[in-house]
N, C-alpha and C positions, 0 to 999 in steps of 0.2 A: 620902672625897671621890669623887664620881662623875667618870668620865672625860668630857672634852669631846671629842666627835668632830668633827674639822674636815673639812667637806665642801669640799675644794679644787676640786672639779669643778663645783660649783653656780654658775650664772650669775644674779646678782641682777638686778632691774630696772635697765636702763641708760638713760641719757639723754645727749644731746650735751653738756649742761652739765657732766656729771660725767666726761667724757673728759679725761684729763690731757694737755694740749696739748703741753707741752715745745717741741720744735723743729718741731711740726706745725701751726703757725698757719694756713698757707695751706690745708692739707688740712681743718682744722676748719671754716674758712670755707666751703669747697666743700661739705662735708657739710650745713651749714645751708642752702645753696642747693638741694641735692638734696631736703632735707626740705620745702622750700617750692616745689619744682618750678620753680625760678627759674634753674637753671644753663643756660648756652648749650649746654654739652655734655650729651648724654643718657646717656653711658656713662662709668663710672669703674672702674678696677681698683686695689685696694689690696693691697700685699704687705708682709710683714715677719715677724719672728720670732714664735714662739708667745708669747702674753702681751703682744704689742705694742699690742693694742686693736682688732684687726680685727673680731672678733665683737661687741665692745662697740659699735662704730660701727654695724654692721648692725642689731643689736637696738634701738639707739636710733632709727635711721631707721624701723624697723618699727613704732614707736609713732606715727608720723605717719599721717594718714588715707590710705586707699586704697593701702596698702603690703602687700607679701607677703615674709616671710622664707622662704628656701628652703635647707634643709640639704642637704648633698651626697647624703644617702640618703633624701630626701623622695620621696613617691609621684609617679608620672608626672603626675597631675592638677595638681600644683603647678608643673610646667614648661610649662603651657599658658596662653597669654595670656587674660586675662579683661578685658572692657571696664571693669569697676569698679576694676581695679587699674592704677595709673599709675606705681608704683615697685616694682621687683623687686630682691631682695637675695639674691644667691647666694653662700653661704659655702663655704669649703674646696674650691675648684674642683679641686685636685689629687687629691681623693679620689673624684671622680665615676666611677661605673662606665662601661663602654663604652656601655650603653644610655642612661644619664643624660647622657653626653656628646652623644649624638645628640639627646636631648630638649632639652638646653641650647642646642645649635646652632640648633634650630628656634625656640626661645624668643627668642634674639637677633634672628632675622629678623623675628619677629612684633612684638617691641618696637619695632624700627626702623620697621616699616611703620605702626604705630599711634601713633608719636610719644611712647611712654612712656619711662621712665627705668630704668636698671639700674646697680647697684653690685655688683661681684664681689670676692672675696678669695682669696688664696693665699699660700704661703710664699716664692715667688720670682716674678720678672717673668713676664709671659705667655709670652715667647719660650722660657723654660726649663721650662715646665710639661709634664709627661708626659701630654698629652692630644692629641686629634686636631688636626692642623695647621689645619684650617678653623676649629676652635673657638678655638685660640690666636690666630688672626688677628682673630676677633671680640672677644676679650677685650682686644685692643690697639686697638680702634676709637676709644676716647675717651681720657680722661686716665688716666695710670698714675702712682700715687704709692707711694713707699716710706714706711711708717710708721716713723719713727725713735724708738727706745726712749729712755726717760728716763735721764739720768745718775744716779749714786748720790745726788748732792746734790739733784737734782730729786725723786727718790723720797722722800728724807727730808723734804724740804720739803712734799710733797703729803701724806705720812702724818702729819706734825706738824700740818698744818692740819686734817686729818680728825679727829685726836685732840682738838684744841682745840675743834672744833665740837661734840663730844659731852661736853666738860668733863673729858676724860681727861688727866691729867698723866703724862708719860713721863720717866723719868730719862734723862740725856744719853747714856748708853751703850746704851740699848735698841735703837734703830733701827740704828745702825752694826753692832751684833752680829747683829741679825736679817738684815741684808743679807749678812753673811758666812757665816751658818750655816743659811740657809733658802732656799726657792725665791725667785727674784728678780723674778718677774713681779708686776705691781701687783695682779692679782686675788688671788693667793695671799697677798701681803703685807697686803692690805686684810682678807682673811678672818682672818689671824692677829691683826690689830689688834682685830677684833670679839671673837675668842676671849680675847685679853688683857683686854679690858674686862670680859667676863663672868667670867673667872677672878679678876680683881681684886675684883669685887663679891662673889663667892662666898667668897673666902678673907679678905676684909677686909684685903687687903695692897695697898700702892702698887705701881704698875707699875715695877719695877726690874729690873735684870739677873738677880738670883736668881729672881724670879718668872717671867721669860721662860724661864730654863733649866729651872725646875721644870715649866712647861707643855710645853716641847719633850720633856722626858723622859717626862712622863705620856702624851703622845700618840705616844711611840715614833718621834719625828721625828729626823732626823739632826742631830748636833751638830758635825760636821766641816765645815770650809769647803768650798764647792763650787768646782769648777774654773771 
């Protein structure tokens, strides 16, 4: 049996419709307004834990016309305003180098001057970011939202719907066990669901707890509950 390599760092194509809303209904509505350039506010800053969905939302917005996704380590050219771009999406602001902080500061000013839009992300509110004071101020210019993570019940519900959509039947113990013995962010959980589907097809076995344990062992993934 060949080993299934789980690429837990890969980012699949994202959309606003596949964002698991949970307690973030107001934020999800705002992101649709930004995608349509219909928001009265031109700046937004999103913060939350790793795996909460920050990059998901930015990459989903990047699929809208005239948008530019900007990683923290993007080249200087990406931090320069372009007339054809009306929405800028700056990810992982806490990782910006000193030079890119200067470039981001200039970009904020250019965006405001030209009436464009910008959404930024980070792990903490702007006031707590370890960046230049003037850049922190600009990140707080508009709306600031904390992305609230899904509860365990909401994660199970979302994963159950995803499994049903692909015709995959899960035994009742699979998802609770997975939440207790694996990474808990939705990206990793969704990747594991894909792997379970593939492993089930290859082994011609139903998706039960023994199958999940076999896959975790095969991939050398932890079997102990996470703190």
